[in-house]
N, CA, C and O of each residue as an XYZ file, in Angstrom:
400
protein
N      12.871      9.054     -8.639
C      12.989      8.960     -7.190
C      11.597      9.157     -6.591
O      10.905     10.124     -6.911
N      11.205      8.254     -5.739
C       9.897      8.326     -5.087
C      10.026      9.060     -3.762
O      11.017      8.903     -3.048
N       9.019      9.861     -3.439
C       8.946     10.509     -2.128
C       8.081      9.629     -1.239
O       7.010      9.174     -1.639
N       8.565      9.401     -0.035
C       7.862      8.593      0.944
C       7.422      9.516      2.068
O       8.241     10.230      2.648
N       6.130      9.504      2.378
C       5.582     10.351      3.432
C       5.214      9.479      4.629
O       4.356      8.601      4.532
N       5.866      9.731      5.746
C       5.616      8.971      6.964
C       4.266      9.356      7.553
O       3.812     10.487      7.382
N       3.620      8.419      8.247
C       2.362      8.751      8.920
C       2.531      9.884      9.939
O       1.621     10.691     10.132
N       3.695      9.940     10.586
C       4.014     11.020     11.515
C       4.731     12.114     10.728
O       5.893     11.948     10.357
N       4.054     13.220     10.471
C       4.591     14.297      9.634
C       5.792     15.002     10.257
O       6.476     15.767      9.577
N       6.055     14.758     11.525
C       7.180     15.406     12.196
C       8.376     14.466     12.352
O       9.398     14.861     12.915
N       8.263     13.227     11.861
C       9.321     12.241     12.062
C      10.588     12.619     11.311
O      10.555     12.912     10.116
N      11.699     12.608     12.027
C      13.015     12.764     11.425
C      13.883     11.636     11.962
O      14.046     11.488     13.173
N      14.434     10.849     11.063
C      15.240      9.696     11.446
C      15.360      8.748     10.266
O      15.090      9.124      9.125
N      15.765      7.523     10.544
C      15.962      6.526      9.493
C      15.012      5.364      9.715
O      14.951      4.798     10.807
N      14.268      5.010      8.672
C      13.381      3.844      8.696
C      13.667      3.009      7.457
O      13.682      3.525      6.339
N      13.892      1.723      7.662
C      14.158      0.794      6.554
C      15.244      1.338      5.625
O      15.139      1.218      4.404
N      16.267      1.925      6.195
C      17.436      2.493      5.512
C      17.152      3.788      4.746
O      18.012      4.251      3.997
N      15.985      4.373      4.913
C      15.648      5.640      4.259
C      15.638      6.739      5.308
O      14.996      6.612      6.351
N      16.362      7.830      5.018
C      16.403      8.976      5.926
C      15.166      9.838      5.721
O      14.795     10.160      4.592
N      14.527     10.209      6.845
C      13.349     11.063      6.814
C      13.650     12.374      7.524
O      14.312     12.388      8.562
N      13.164     13.475      6.963
C      13.234     14.784      7.588
C      11.835     15.371      7.521
O      11.262     15.526      6.443
N      11.292     15.697      8.688
C       9.928     16.236      8.772
C       8.926     15.337      8.048
O       8.032     15.821      7.354
N       9.084     14.031      8.217
C       8.124     13.073      7.680
C       8.289     12.719      6.219
O       7.452     12.002      5.670
N       9.360     13.204      5.557
C       9.537     12.944      4.126
C      10.898     12.295      3.875
O      11.926     12.774      4.354
N      10.886     11.193      3.114
C      12.111     10.523      2.698
C      12.047     10.244      1.208
O      11.006     10.431      0.578
N      13.168      9.795      0.644
C      13.211      9.492     -0.786
C      13.979      8.207     -1.026
O      14.969      7.923     -0.353
N      13.511      7.438     -1.994
C      14.220      6.233     -2.434
C      13.778      5.884     -3.844
O      12.687      6.249     -4.283
N      14.657      5.162     -4.552
C      14.261      4.639     -5.856
C      14.288      3.107     -5.848
O      14.168      2.477     -6.898
N      14.442      2.519     -4.676
C      14.456      1.070     -4.527
C      13.019      0.535     -4.536
O      12.256      0.825     -3.614
N      12.635     -0.241     -5.562
C      11.250     -0.716     -5.651
C      10.837     -1.607     -4.470
O       9.667     -1.626     -4.089
N      11.789     -2.338     -3.896
C      11.466     -3.168     -2.735
C      11.138     -2.311     -1.516
O      10.207     -2.619     -0.772
N      11.901     -1.237     -1.311
C      11.613     -0.338     -0.197
C      10.300      0.401     -0.421
O       9.522      0.590      0.514
N      10.056      0.814     -1.648
C       8.796      1.504     -1.968
C       7.622      0.598     -1.616
O       6.662      1.042     -0.988
N       7.694     -0.673     -2.017
C       6.621     -1.620     -1.708
C       6.497     -1.816     -0.201
O       5.388     -1.900      0.328
N       7.638     -1.891      0.493
C       7.612     -2.078      1.948
C       6.897     -0.908      2.616
O       6.041     -1.107      3.477
N       7.250      0.312      2.216
C       6.618      1.487      2.817
C       5.117      1.517      2.520
O       4.320      1.829      3.406
N       4.726      1.197      1.290
C       3.302      1.139      0.950
C       2.577      0.120      1.816
O       1.472      0.369      2.298
N       3.211     -1.027      2.007
C       2.598     -2.088      2.807
C       2.483     -1.729      4.286
O       1.716     -2.351      5.020
N       3.240     -0.734      4.718
C       3.233     -0.340      6.124
C       2.553      1.010      6.364
O       2.801      1.661      7.379
N       1.704      1.424      5.441
C       0.868      2.595      5.669
C       1.475      3.934      5.322
O       0.875      4.967      5.619
N       2.653      3.956      4.700
C       3.252      5.210      4.265
C       2.626      5.605      2.928
O       2.146      4.747      2.187
N       2.633      6.884      2.623
C       2.162      7.361      1.333
C       3.376      7.496      0.419
O       4.396      8.063      0.811
N       3.262      6.974     -0.797
C       4.358      7.028     -1.754
C       3.908      7.855     -2.948
O       2.822      7.659     -3.494
N       4.770      8.779     -3.335
C       4.463      9.655     -4.466
C       5.601      9.548     -5.472
O       6.773      9.629     -5.104
N       5.260      9.369     -6.721
C       6.292      9.285     -7.749
C       6.838      7.883     -7.869
O       6.126      6.908     -7.630
N       8.078      7.782     -8.234
C       8.688      6.473     -8.458
C       8.691      6.182     -9.939
O       7.824      6.648    -10.678
N       9.643      5.430    -10.357
C       9.785      5.166    -11.787
C       9.338      3.770    -12.174
O       9.142      3.480    -13.354
N       9.178      2.917    -11.201
C       8.815      1.534    -11.495
C       7.309      1.389    -11.668
O       6.527      1.898    -10.865
N       6.916      0.688    -12.726
C       5.520      0.337    -12.878
C       5.299     -0.966    -12.131
O       6.101     -1.894    -12.232
N       4.217     -1.028    -11.387
C       3.954     -2.248    -10.621
C       3.635     -3.400    -11.555
O       2.906     -3.232    -12.532
N       4.179     -4.565    -11.256
C       3.876     -5.722    -12.097
C       2.410     -6.112    -11.964
O       1.782     -5.909    -10.924
N       1.887     -6.672    -13.038
C       0.507     -7.142    -13.006
C       0.411     -8.360    -12.099
O       1.286     -9.225    -12.118
N      -0.633     -8.425    -11.322
C      -0.866     -9.546    -10.417
C      -2.229    -10.110    -10.751
O      -3.178     -9.362    -10.982
N      -2.329    -11.432    -10.778
C      -3.618    -12.058    -11.026
C      -4.638    -11.547    -10.022
O      -4.353    -11.467     -8.827
N      -5.809    -11.206    -10.498
C      -6.872    -10.666     -9.655
C      -7.209    -11.594     -8.486
O      -7.586    -11.123     -7.413
N      -7.080    -12.882     -8.683
C      -7.457    -13.829     -7.630
C      -6.384    -13.955     -6.552
O      -6.619    -14.605     -5.534
N      -5.230    -13.359     -6.747
C      -4.124    -13.490     -5.811
C      -3.932    -12.194     -5.026
O      -2.862    -11.587     -5.066
N      -4.973    -11.780     -4.316
C      -4.909    -10.490     -3.640
C      -3.901    -10.470     -2.501
O      -3.438     -9.395     -2.119
N      -3.552    -11.617     -1.953
C      -2.574    -11.647     -0.864
C      -1.192    -11.191     -1.307
O      -0.382    -10.781     -0.475
N      -0.911    -11.254     -2.603
C       0.397    -10.845     -3.125
C       0.398     -9.409     -3.644
O       1.441     -8.911     -4.069
N      -0.746     -8.741     -3.616
C      -0.836     -7.377     -4.122
C      -0.195     -6.381     -3.161
O      -0.162     -6.596     -1.949
N       0.313     -5.284     -3.731
C       0.812     -4.181     -2.917
C      -0.381     -3.358     -2.434
O      -1.512     -3.574     -2.871
N      -0.124     -2.431     -1.545
C      -1.196     -1.558     -1.048
C      -1.841     -0.806     -2.208
O      -3.066     -0.711     -2.283
N      -1.021     -0.273     -3.110
C      -1.568      0.473     -4.251
C      -2.458     -0.414     -5.117
O      -3.519      0.020     -5.567
N      -2.029     -1.652     -5.352
C      -2.828     -2.582     -6.157
C      -4.121     -2.948     -5.430
O      -5.174     -3.073     -6.055
N      -4.039     -3.119     -4.108
C      -5.246     -3.436     -3.334
C      -6.239     -2.274     -3.377
O      -7.444     -2.490     -3.504
N      -5.738     -1.049     -3.272
C      -6.627      0.118     -3.325
C      -7.308      0.207     -4.692
O      -8.496      0.521     -4.780
N      -6.552     -0.069     -5.757
C      -7.142     -0.055     -7.102
C      -8.185     -1.161     -7.224
O      -9.265     -0.941     -7.773
N      -7.865     -2.358     -6.710
C      -8.811     -3.477     -6.734
C     -10.098     -3.088     -6.012
O     -11.196     -3.337     -6.510
N      -9.957     -2.478     -4.841
C     -11.133     -2.067     -4.071
C     -11.953     -1.038     -4.844
O     -13.180     -1.126     -4.892
N     -11.279     -0.070     -5.445
C     -11.995      0.957     -6.216
C     -12.699      0.332     -7.419
O     -13.843      0.676     -7.715
N     -12.025     -0.580     -8.110
C     -12.609     -1.242     -9.282
C     -13.839     -2.070     -8.916
O     -14.734     -2.253     -9.741
N     -13.882     -2.571     -7.673
C     -14.984     -3.420     -7.233
C     -15.934     -2.707     -6.261
O     -16.754     -3.338     -5.594
N     -15.800     -1.376     -6.199
C     -16.661     -0.534     -5.359
C     -16.681     -0.992     -3.899
O     -17.734     -1.045     -3.264
N     -15.493     -1.321     -3.383
C     -15.359     -1.747     -1.997
C     -14.894     -0.556     -1.171
O     -13.851      0.035     -1.451
N     -15.671     -0.210     -0.155
C     -15.331      0.913      0.727
C     -14.266      0.464      1.714
O     -14.493     -0.451      2.505
N     -13.102      1.110      1.670
C     -12.014      0.761      2.582
C     -12.067      1.542      3.886
O     -11.280      1.286      4.797
N     -12.987      2.491      3.978
C     -13.076      3.293      5.198
C     -11.766      3.994      5.461
O     -11.220      4.644      4.570
N     -11.247      3.873      6.687
C      -9.992      4.536      7.030
C      -8.807      3.566      7.015
O      -7.750      3.874      7.568
N      -8.974      2.402      6.390
C      -7.902      1.405      6.326
C      -6.752      1.936      5.475
O      -6.965      2.394      4.353
N      -5.529      1.874      6.013
C      -4.347      2.303      5.265
C      -3.260      1.240      5.235
O      -2.419      1.241      4.336
N      -3.270      0.338      6.203
C      -2.262     -0.722      6.246
C      -2.731     -1.913      5.421
O      -3.928     -2.175      5.302
N      -1.768     -2.625      4.858
C      -2.081     -3.732      3.960
C      -3.022     -4.740      4.602
O      -4.002     -5.151      3.981
N      -2.736     -5.146      5.842
C      -3.569     -6.175      6.470
C      -5.000     -5.685      6.691
O      -5.943     -6.471      6.600
N      -5.171     -4.390      6.981
C      -6.516     -3.837      7.170
C      -7.277     -3.755      5.846
O      -8.471     -4.050      5.783
N      -6.569     -3.351      4.793
C      -7.193     -3.265      3.470
C      -7.589     -4.657      2.987
O      -8.684     -4.854      2.460
N      -6.684     -5.622      3.172
C      -6.995     -7.007      2.788
C      -8.235     -7.515      3.513
O      -9.093     -8.156      2.905
N      -8.333     -7.233      4.799
C      -9.489     -7.679      5.582
C     -10.780     -7.074      5.038
O     -11.789     -7.771      4.926
N     -10.760     -5.781      4.699
C     -11.952     -5.124      4.149
C     -12.358     -5.764      2.822
O     -13.539     -6.009      2.578
N     -11.365     -6.032      1.965
C     -11.661     -6.634      0.662
C     -12.220     -8.044      0.848
O     -13.211     -8.413      0.217
N     -11.584     -8.821      1.709
C     -12.049    -10.195      1.915
C     -13.439    -10.223      2.554
O     -14.249    -11.092      2.229
N     -13.721     -9.288      3.454
C     -15.054     -9.202      4.058
C     -16.122     -8.851      3.024
O     -17.279     -9.252      3.155
N     -15.727     -8.102      2.000
C     -16.691     -7.671      0.984
C     -16.944     -8.735     -0.086
O     -17.907     -8.628     -0.846
N     -16.100     -9.749     -0.153
C     -16.280    -10.790     -1.149
C     -17.407    -11.731     -0.735
O     -17.531    -12.075      0.441
N     -18.227    -12.148     -1.699
C     -19.303    -13.073     -1.363
C     -18.753    -14.437     -0.932
O     -17.714    -14.889     -1.415
N     -19.450    -15.052     -0.047
C     -19.062    -16.389      0.437
C     -19.450    -17.416     -0.617
O     -20.637    -17.588     -0.896
N     -18.459    -18.112     -1.220
C     -18.766    -19.062     -2.300
C     -19.582    -20.278     -1.826
O     -20.179    -20.971     -2.649
N     -19.615    -20.540     -0.530
C     -20.369    -21.691     -0.035
C     -21.856    -21.396      0.090
O     -22.662    -22.307      0.278
N     -22.223    -20.105     -0.015
C     -23.627    -19.720      0.097
C     -24.181    -19.527     -1.312
O     -23.620    -18.780     -2.114
N     -25.283    -20.207     -1.602
C     -25.898    -20.073     -2.941
C     -27.248    -19.453     -2.858
O     -27.905    -19.266     -3.882
């Protein structure tokens, strides 16, 4: 079972069918885990290993995979936590193939 930590540590309610109390929820659904990661939540634990994704297909990577990609390529993500922000940082750091 994975623990999901909401960005708002005081949030109590239901998000994406997961109940949160004081900013913490739990699920073992890999699709929900990926959804929460993609939306800036912190995920701890979980039993599913993420599938391997081709390095060139960063648009299909989860937040965790993007963070690993950035670390492997020494890309500073700054304070980016949402998938679209992380993707933008990675794409900005890639060299322009049209420039030689």
